[in-house]
C-alpha positions, 0 to 999 in steps of 0.5 A: 545529507538529505535535501529537505528542510522542514523549516523552509518547506513550501507547497510549491516544492516537490520535496514537501509533497514527496516527504508528506506522501512518504510519511503517510506511506510509512504510517499506512505500513505501521498500521498494517503491521499493528493490525497483524502483530498487535491485533492478531489480524493476519493478512491475506496474500493480496494484503501483503502485495498491497504493502509493497507500493507504500514501501517502495514510496518511502524508499523512492523518497529517501533515494530522491532526497539523497540524490537531490532529485525530488521531481523524478522521485515524485514521478516514480512515487506517482507510478508506484502508487498507481500500481498500489491503487490497481491492486487495492481495486482488484482486492475490493473486486475480489471481496465483492465477487467481481473478480475471481479469487487468485490462486495464491489465496487458496490453500495448497497441498495434498492431505493424505490424513485428517491430521495432514489436512488439519495441518494445511488448514492451520497454515493456510493464509486468510482468504482474499475474498473474505473481509476479515475487518471493516470499518465504517462499512469499508473493508480494509482493502476499501480503505487502502483503495481510498488511501491510495487514490488520495496519495496518488492525487497528492503526487499528481498535484505535487507534480502539477504545482511543481510544474507551474513553479518552474 
């Protein structure tokens, strides 16, 4: 049984912070999948890597609730989200030309004919340095960076509030 009851949720309880962060993380994953599959916006390899911290945050939340160790789970979620912030910052840097394009973001293979070259280009993932979509002047990687900073701050605040409570 999960150790969370929304009727008794309190901002002073680390479990509340954990569940809220997991809910936003799950929404971020669903939004990324909707962009990919409903709006035909394929992710670059760095975009795919940036999904993992959200997935791990949800999994760590479920594990922390099942084991009734919300503070430990919140610490682990904070660390995972910090990695996600690092990935998002790196991706924004690649888009802005601050960092070199990683090798995983380029087409691989050798073509011996024009047909093979076309096939390789058709199968190549989108480039990590090309902004495929932006909203209000920020790329999706930029929005991901902002969301990661917000969630990381929420995790830190949740731990701080829980520390004061004890």
